[in-house]
N, C-alpha and C positions, 0 to 999 in steps of 0.2 A: 808561691804568691799569694798574698793581702789583697782581700777582696774589698772594698766599698761598697758601703751601706748596700740595704738589698734594693731599696723604690728610690731612685735619683729623686735631687731637688736640689735648688737654690737658696742660698743666704739669704733673707728679706729683712734689712736691717733703716727706719726711719734716715740713716743716715747716707743710703744706698739702696738704694729699691730696687727687687726685680723692674726690668724694662716692659713694655708694653706688651701683652702678645705672647711673651716666652714659652716656649718647648724643651723642657727637657726629658734625656732618657741614656740609655744608655747602647752604645755596638759595639760589635765587638770583632776583631781586628784579624785578618788571615790569620796569623800565628795564635789565635787564642787569647789575647789580650782587651778585657773590657774597661772602654773609656766613657766616658763619660759627656755627652755633646750637652747643646744649646741652641735653639734656631729662633728667632727676633724677626718677627716680619716689618719692612718699611712702615714707615708714617707718612711721608708725604706722598700728594696722591699719580707726583712723578714716580713711576718705575724706572730703579735705572740699575738692578741687577740685584747679585748679592755678593757682599763680605765674607771672605772664607779668616776670621781671625787669630792669627796663629801666636800663642804666648811665649812668655820667654821664660827661665829657667824656675821651677819653686812657686812661678803663678795656678793663678785657676779662675774659673770665667766667671767670679763674682766681680774679681780687681777691674775688670772693665766694663760694667755696668753704664759708667760716665758716659766712655769713649763707644760703647755703641748704641748709645741714644743718639750722637753726633753722627751718627751713621746712619741712621733709621730717619732721623728728619732732613738726611740730605735724601730721600729717597731709596736708599737701599738697605735689603736685608739683610740681617747676622748671621753667621753661623762658624761656633766657634766648640772648640771640645779643650779637655786637659791632656795635656801627654801622655804618654806612659809613665806611671812612676810617681806621679803626682799629679795636686789637686783631689778631685770626687775619680781620679781612673784607678784603675787597679794597680796598687806597688808591688814592684818586682822583687823584693828580697828580705828579709826578715827582717831589719833595721827600717819601719815603712816612711821615719825623718830622714836617712840620707836620698842625694840624688843619686839613681842609678839607672845608667842608659847602657846593654849588651854592647851596641854596635849605632852609630850613628846613624846608620838606615833604614834602623826600624823605627825612627819616625816619620821616614821617609813612608813606611808600611801605613804609620798611623794616618798620614793627611792622603794619599790618596784611596784607601778605603775609606777613606770617609767621605774626601769626594767620590768614590763610585760609590759607594751605598746610602749615604746622607744629600750629598749636597743635590747633586744629577736629580736621581727623582721628587724630592721635595724643596728645590731652592729656584727660582727663576736666576735667568739667565740674564747678561751676562755676567762671568764670576770672575773675579777682584783676592785676591791675597794682600793681606796687612802681616806681616811678619814683627814680630818684637824680640830682637836679644840674640836668645835659640833659636825662636820663629822665627827669626831674618833670615838664619845659616840655615833651616831647614828651608824657606821659601825660597832662597839662592838657588840651592842646588837643584831644587824641581824645577826653577826655572828650564833649565840644565838637560833638564829628562824630556818635559811634553810639555809640548807651546800650546795645547788645544784645551790643557786643564782651566788658565786665566789667561785674560787677556790683559794684565799689568800686576804687576810687583811694590808692594809699598813697604819700603824696609825704616822699620824704628828702632837705633843704635843696634845694626845686625851685627854679632859675636863673628865679625872675619878676624880676628888675634886679639889676645891678652895681654893685657899693660905686664909692666915687671916678669916677663918669664926670663929666664939669667938663662937661657939660650933660644937659639933659633924652635921656630916651629918644625922643624923637620928632625931635630936633635932633643928636642922636648918631647917630642909624641915619638924617641926611638926610645928614651929612658921610661919614660913611665910605660909604654909594650913591654920593657924587660921585668918591670915591678910587676904587673899583671900576671904573667910566665910561673914567677914566683907563688903565686897563688892570693897576690896582693890588690885582687880587683873590689874588695869591697872595704878597701879603708877609702876612711873618711879625710879628706884634705881640705881645711877653713878657708877662710882666711873672715876679715869682719864683718863686711858684707853679706856674709850666709850665716849671719847671727840671725836670731830672731830680733823680729820688727820691736820698738815700745816706745814711747813716748820717752823715756830717757833717753834714746839713743837718734833721736831726731837730731844733732845736732851736729852739723858733719857727714850726715850719712850722704853716702853717695848715691842714694836713687832718687831722692827728688829734691827742691826747698820749698815746698808747700806741703805746710806744716797738715793740713786738713786731709788733705789725700794720702799722705804718708798715714793719718792716725786710722782713714780708711782700711786700711788691708791691717793693721792691728787690729779693730773689730771685728771684724771678719773671722780673723783664725780665731780670738778669743769668742766667738760665737760657734766657730764649728773648728777646733784646734785639730782636727783628723786631716788639715789639709796643708799642715805646716809640712815645710821641707825645707831643711837646714842645709851642711853639708855635703857640698858632691864627693865621690869616690872614687878614687882613682880609674871604674873601668870608665862613669863618664866622662872625666878629662881628656882620657887618653881614646876615645871615640871621636871628642870633641874635638881634640887636636889633630885627629888625621882628617875630620871633615873641614876646618881651619886651610889646612894643608890645600888641600885641593882648591880650595876660594882665591889662594895667594897663589897658584902656580903663573906664568904666563901666559898658556892659552886660554887661560876661563873664561874673561866676558870674550873673545869668540863663541862659547859655549853656547849662551844664554839664548835660550830662544824665543823670549818675552821683555818688552820693557822693563825695564827697574830706575827707581826712584830708589837713593838711598837717601834717608834723613837722620844725618849724625848731630851728636852734643858734642859740644868745645869743650864741657868740662868733663866729661868722663872718664873715671874711673875702675870700669867691671870693665868696660869693653876698649878696644886703639882705635880711638879714633882719626889717628895717622891713616890706620892699615884701611879705613873703611873710603877714606878720603881719598887715598891711593886708587881703589878699586873703582871708587865713582869716577874719576880722569879718567881710566881707562875702558869705560862704559860706551858701545857703540851705539846703543837702542837704551835709553833714559839720561836721566841725572842725579845730581846730588847737591846736600847741603848739610853745612855745620851748622848748626843753631846756637849763636853765641851766648853763652851764662847757661848752661842748660847743664842736669847730670841727665844720671844715665837712662831713668824714664821717662819718656819722651810726651807719651800720653798722662803720665801723673805730675806731671809738673806744674808752674804757675799758670797761670790765664795767658797771659801776655806771650809765653814760650808756647801754650799746643796752641796759643791762634795763629803762633808761626807755620806751625807742623801741620792744623789741620787747614793751613790755606797752599802748603805744597799739598796735599794730598787731595785738595778743589783742584785744584790747575792739572794736577796729572791724571786724577780718575775721573772722579763728579764731572768739570765740563768735559774731560775722550767724552762721558758716555750719556752725556745730552745729549 
């Protein structure tokens, strides 16, 4: 296992300053993986609790500084961490640029241990989960497991399914598992969106229409290249497909123990918006919305789109916590 640098830190750039009051550290999960985390206090005098922010695949704490400030200004503290295998957390295989996880439930271990070891003792309740993409799927599964962890779950472009699969989720998962059985778990599998972001790739990129926010990620990775993760491995894809299969089962909405809001992007080509919308229509305790003109990274999108996402958040979480 490749370790992160010995002293935890956050990348500060003039274009992306560290939010006020940041505390950064490491914690070790119950299966002995070291993860980088950060805590941010509220800025508003009104105390509304804590947002636990779950990132998407390849992401890192610094990417969400602007959104963290948005939550702070609403009276929330924010707690977040880099998932195992990415950001400033321990990488799991020798090639640290590849996305790898042995089992999707390992991410549940990350979240559960972060909640019990860091959030409960150090952050003000009540607790709300905000998850993007992979973090959204982690949040969905968490909402079926422990109704006491979070009061509400807000999801941005959750990874409920992937576009362009040649087979169903079931058969795609079986095919990948067969390849893993043959010892190919660490083989990279690439799509265009997994290539490193750069200014010449902004045009028609699948992530955001906002160039300044797109370039912010480029600048962070230029300042600290070790945060980069590129192509996923077959192990990551196979584990994720198995989790997506669960989220698409007929009885899944009935197993959700916490109110859920799904915010999907109409122009998403990274995850399957139709699957998110179908799940949203079946929610018993929750709502969903599809944002017109939006690409995958809703919190990194243009101001007009971000405003709609934050308005949905306010209606579902901020006003509920007032």
